[in-house]
C-alpha positions as CSV (number, residue, x, y, z in Angstrom):
1,M,84.1,81.0,-9.5
2,T,83.8,83.8,-12.1
3,S,81.3,83.2,-14.8
4,T,81.6,83.9,-18.5
5,R,79.3,86.8,-17.9
6,D,81.7,88.4,-15.4
7,Q,84.8,87.6,-17.3
8,R,83.3,89.8,-20.1
9,T,82.7,92.5,-17.5
10,V,86.5,92.5,-16.7
11,L,87.4,93.1,-20.3
12,A,84.7,95.5,-21.5
13,D,81.4,96.2,-19.9
14,T,80.5,99.4,-18.1
15,S,77.5,99.0,-15.8
16,P,75.3,101.8,-14.4
17,D,76.3,103.6,-11.3
18,V,74.4,103.2,-8.0
19,D,73.6,106.2,-5.7
20,Q,75.3,105.5,-2.4
21,G,72.7,107.5,-0.6
22,I,72.8,110.7,1.3
23,G,74.2,110.6,4.9
24,F,75.9,107.3,4.8
25,D,79.3,107.5,6.5
26,L,81.4,104.7,5.1
27,A,84.4,105.6,7.2
28,A,82.3,105.4,10.4
29,Y,80.6,102.2,9.2
30,L,84.0,100.5,8.5
31,T,85.5,101.6,11.7
32,D,82.5,100.4,13.8
33,R,82.4,97.0,12.1
34,R,86.2,96.7,12.3
35,L,86.3,97.3,16.0
36,L,83.6,94.7,16.5
37,V,85.6,92.2,14.5
38,E,88.9,93.1,16.3
39,A,87.2,92.5,19.7
40,A,85.9,89.1,18.5
41,L,89.2,88.1,17.1
42,E,91.0,89.1,20.3
43,S,88.9,86.7,22.3
44,S,88.8,83.9,19.7
45,I,92.3,82.5,20.5
46,K,94.0,82.2,23.9
47,V,97.6,81.4,24.5
48,I,97.9,77.9,26.0
49,H,100.5,75.2,25.7
50,P,102.3,74.9,23.4
51,E,102.6,78.7,23.7
52,T,104.8,79.4,20.7
53,V,102.3,78.3,18.1
54,Y,99.4,80.2,19.7
55,E,101.5,83.3,20.0
56,A,102.4,83.0,16.3
57,M,98.7,82.5,15.4
58,R,97.7,85.6,17.4
59,Y,100.7,87.6,16.1
60,S,99.4,87.6,12.5
61,L,95.7,87.4,13.2
62,L,95.8,90.5,15.4
63,A,98.2,92.5,13.2
64,G,95.5,94.8,11.9
65,G,94.3,95.3,8.4
66,K,91.1,96.4,6.8
67,R,89.1,93.4,8.0
68,L,87.3,93.6,4.6
69,R,86.3,90.0,4.4
70,P,84.6,89.7,7.9
71,I,83.0,93.1,7.3
72,L,81.5,91.9,4.0
73,C,80.2,88.8,5.8
74,L,78.5,90.9,8.5
75,A,77.1,93.3,5.9
76,T,75.4,90.7,3.7
77,C,74.0,88.9,6.7
78,E,72.4,92.2,7.9
79,L,71.2,92.9,4.4
80,M,69.4,89.6,4.3
81,G,67.7,90.2,7.6
82,G,70.2,88.4,9.9
83,T,72.2,89.8,12.8
84,I,75.9,90.6,13.5
85,D,75.9,88.1,16.3
86,M,74.9,85.1,14.1
87,A,77.5,86.1,11.5
88,M,80.5,87.0,13.7
89,P,81.9,83.5,14.1
90,T,82.0,83.0,10.4
91,A,83.4,86.5,9.9
92,C,86.2,85.7,12.3
93,A,86.8,82.3,10.6
94,L,87.1,84.0,7.2
95,E,89.8,86.3,8.7
96,M,91.6,83.3,10.1
97,I,91.7,81.7,6.7
98,H,92.8,85.0,5.1
99,T,95.6,85.3,7.7
100,M,96.7,81.8,7.0
101,S,97.0,82.6,3.4
102,L,99.1,85.7,4.1
103,I,101.5,83.8,6.5
104,H,102.1,81.1,3.9
105,D,102.2,83.5,1.0
106,D,105.1,85.4,2.7
107,L,107.2,82.3,3.2
108,P,110.6,82.0,1.3
109,A,109.1,79.2,-0.8
110,M,106.3,81.5,-2.0
111,D,106.7,85.3,-2.2
112,N,109.5,85.6,0.3
113,D,108.4,88.8,1.9
114,D,109.8,90.4,5.1
115,Y,106.9,92.7,6.0
116,R,103.2,92.4,6.2
117,R,100.8,95.1,7.5
118,G,103.8,97.2,8.5
119,K,105.3,94.4,10.7
120,L,107.8,91.7,10.3
121,T,106.2,88.7,8.6
122,N,105.4,85.6,10.8
123,H,108.4,83.5,9.7
124,K,110.8,86.4,10.4
125,V,109.6,86.4,14.0
126,F,108.9,82.8,14.7
127,G,110.9,80.9,12.0
128,E,109.6,79.1,8.9
129,D,108.6,75.9,10.8
130,V,106.4,77.6,13.3
131,A,104.9,80.0,10.7
132,I,103.8,77.0,8.6
133,L,102.2,75.4,11.6
134,A,100.6,78.6,12.7
135,G,98.9,78.9,9.3
136,D,97.8,75.3,9.6
137,G,96.5,75.9,13.0
138,L,94.5,79.0,11.9
139,L,93.0,77.1,9.0
140,A,91.8,74.1,11.0
141,Y,90.5,76.3,13.9
142,A,88.5,78.4,11.5
143,F,86.2,75.5,10.7
144,E,86.0,74.5,14.3
145,F,85.1,78.0,15.3
146,V,82.2,78.3,12.9
147,V,80.7,75.1,14.1
148,T,81.1,75.6,17.8
149,Q,80.4,79.3,18.1
150,T,77.6,80.0,15.7
151,Q,74.2,80.3,17.3
152,G,70.7,80.7,15.9
153,V,71.5,79.3,12.5
154,P,69.9,76.1,11.1
155,A,72.4,73.2,10.6
156,E,71.7,73.0,6.9
157,Q,72.7,76.6,6.4
158,L,75.8,76.2,8.5
159,L,76.8,73.2,6.4
160,Q,76.5,75.3,3.2
161,V,78.8,77.9,4.7
162,I,81.4,75.3,5.7
163,A,81.3,73.8,2.2
164,R,81.8,77.3,0.6
165,M,84.7,78.1,2.9
166,G,86.4,74.8,2.1
167,R,86.0,75.3,-1.6
168,A,87.3,78.8,-1.5
169,V,90.5,77.9,0.4
170,G,91.2,74.6,-1.4
171,A,92.6,73.5,-4.8
172,A,89.4,74.8,-6.4
173,G,90.1,78.2,-4.9
174,L,93.0,79.9,-3.2
175,V,95.4,77.0,-3.3
176,G,94.8,76.4,-7.0
177,G,95.2,80.1,-7.8
178,Q,98.5,80.2,-5.9
179,V,99.9,77.1,-7.6
180,V,99.2,78.6,-11.1
181,D,100.6,82.0,-9.9
182,L,103.8,80.4,-8.8
183,A,104.1,78.4,-12.0
184,C,103.7,81.6,-14.1
185,E,106.4,83.6,-12.4
186,G,109.1,84.8,-14.8
187,K,107.1,83.7,-17.8
188,T,106.4,86.2,-20.6
189,D,103.6,84.3,-22.4
190,V,101.0,84.5,-19.6
191,S,97.6,85.3,-21.2
192,L,94.9,87.6,-19.8
193,E,92.7,84.5,-19.4
194,M,95.4,82.9,-17.3
195,L,95.8,86.0,-15.2
196,N,92.0,86.1,-14.6
197,F,92.1,82.4,-13.6
198,I,94.8,83.1,-11.0
199,H,93.0,86.0,-9.4
200,T,89.4,84.7,-9.5
201,H,90.8,81.8,-7.5
202,K,93.6,83.3,-5.4
203,T,91.9,86.5,-4.5
204,A,88.3,86.7,-5.5
205,A,87.2,83.2,-4.2
206,L,87.6,84.1,-0.5
207,L,86.0,87.4,-1.0
208,E,83.1,85.6,-2.7
209,A,82.8,83.2,0.2
210,S,82.8,86.1,2.6
211,V,79.9,87.8,0.8
212,V,77.8,84.7,0.2
213,S,78.4,83.1,3.6
214,G,76.8,86.1,5.4
215,A,73.8,85.8,3.1
216,I,73.4,82.1,3.6
217,L,73.6,82.4,7.4
218,A,70.6,84.7,7.2
219,G,68.6,82.3,5.0
220,A,69.0,84.2,1.7
221,S,67.1,83.0,-1.3
222,E,68.9,81.4,-4.3
223,T,68.2,84.6,-6.3
224,D,69.8,86.7,-3.6
225,V,72.8,84.3,-3.4
226,Q,73.3,84.6,-7.2
227,R,73.1,88.3,-7.2
228,L,75.5,88.6,-4.3
229,T,77.8,86.1,-6.0
230,H,78.0,88.4,-9.0
231,Y,78.7,91.4,-6.8
232,A,81.5,89.5,-5.1
233,E,83.1,88.3,-8.3
234,N,83.3,91.8,-9.6
235,I,84.7,93.4,-6.4
236,G,87.2,90.5,-6.1
237,L,88.8,91.2,-9.5
238,A,88.6,95.0,-8.9
239,F,90.4,94.4,-5.6
240,Q,93.2,92.6,-7.4
241,I,93.6,95.1,-10.2
242,V,93.9,97.9,-7.6
243,D,96.4,95.8,-5.7
244,D,98.5,95.4,-8.9
245,V,98.4,99.2,-9.5
246,L,99.3,100.0,-5.9
247,D,102.3,97.6,-6.1
248,I,103.7,100.0,-8.7
249,T,102.5,103.4,-7.4
250,A,102.5,103.2,-3.6
251,T,105.4,103.2,-1.1
252,Q,106.3,100.5,1.4
253,E,104.9,102.7,4.2
254,E,101.6,103.1,2.4
255,L,101.3,99.4,1.6
256,G,102.6,98.0,4.9
257,K,104.6,95.5,2.8
258,T,107.4,95.6,0.3
259,A,106.5,97.7,-2.7
260,G,107.4,96.6,-6.3
261,K,107.5,92.9,-5.5
262,D,105.6,92.0,-8.7
263,L,108.2,93.6,-10.9
264,L,111.1,92.0,-9.0
265,A,109.4,88.6,-9.3
266,K,108.7,89.2,-13.0
267,K,105.0,88.6,-12.4
268,V,102.5,89.4,-15.1
269,T,100.0,91.8,-13.7
270,Y,97.0,93.8,-15.0
271,P,99.0,97.0,-15.5
272,S,101.5,94.9,-17.5
273,F,98.6,94.2,-20.0
274,W,96.8,97.5,-19.8
275,G,99.0,100.1,-18.1
276,V,98.1,101.9,-14.9
277,E,95.4,104.2,-16.2
278,E,93.5,101.6,-18.1
279,S,93.8,99.2,-15.2
280,R,92.2,101.8,-13.0
281,Q,89.4,102.3,-15.5
282,R,88.8,98.5,-15.7
283,A,88.6,98.4,-11.9
284,R,86.0,101.2,-11.9
285,Q,84.0,99.3,-14.5
286,L,83.9,96.2,-12.3
287,T,82.9,98.4,-9.3
288,D,80.0,99.8,-11.3
289,A,78.9,96.3,-12.3
290,A,79.1,95.3,-8.6
291,K,77.0,98.3,-7.5
292,A,74.4,97.5,-10.1
293,E,73.9,94.1,-8.6
294,V,73.0,95.6,-5.2
295,A,70.9,98.5,-6.6
296,P,67.6,96.5,-6.3
297,Y,68.1,96.4,-2.5
298,G,67.7,100.2,-2.3
299,E,68.9,101.8,0.9
300,K,69.7,98.4,2.4
301,G,72.3,97.9,-0.3
302,I,74.2,101.2,0.3
303,P,76.9,99.7,2.5
304,L,77.8,97.1,-0.1
305,A,77.8,99.7,-2.9
306,A,80.0,102.0,-0.8
307,I,82.4,99.2,0.0
308,A,82.7,98.5,-3.7
309,D,83.7,102.1,-4.3
310,F,86.2,101.9,-1.4
311,I,87.9,98.9,-3.0
312,T,88.6,101.0,-6.1
313,T,89.7,104.2,-4.4
314,R,91.8,102.8,-1.5
315,T,95.5,103.8,-1.3
316,H,96.8,100.8,0.6
């Protein structure tokens, strides 16, 4: 979870910039890693009986997206001296968990959305009952997949990864953030502290688990884990601030989902506190702080620094 140190970063601090390095092609890096993740996800779930639920699971899991969470997992594993192969099962599992959260988030009882990643949401295609079960199926399978498919990683490190994934998705993480988010809808007295709580749990917790899990798989030291945790906390909140801005400024075609949902739901957002331009500035401050955390790794840290910049400058 976000520390007091990083909560202060959200509100004020500007950290030094980090040179991304000459010759690093982020677009090529992201495309290469995304294609590897897509191939692994495609083979991770087969359609067997009962076909409907497996089809629903695959429908949302294979619907595209940036694959940011699995890519971060792969990147930190490589940074700490591990391999893509040893991290790929966890990377896929993190995307399964993320997909579950999107399926459930889109339900009528939650955000009630019709589109996700440019396609009809799961419950619009398969019905609410199957959508709920498809999300449940992905969540359960994620943990099974890590345990049964990971090779070359000591059991103790694998247990740490499982524990972090469980915490990130449970009441101490994503679920808790979503509960508070729903409770705050339509309220006008939501504080900045409460908004930070929602998004350090609902959004940043799984991003943090993605970053840190890759490092743990590779046997990272406690110092490295702490440094990468701080990096993840900062990019997690920057990601949400940019999401809030895009909900106001982007079109449905750019977002791949309904634009303006936060305003319609009367949700308190970062732009509602700061306005669009200051929100963008706060996101850049968080990005600079994240990049400062990976600066000591030199050239090896360039992919993570570049991903931090990508989070702030993305348009969808």
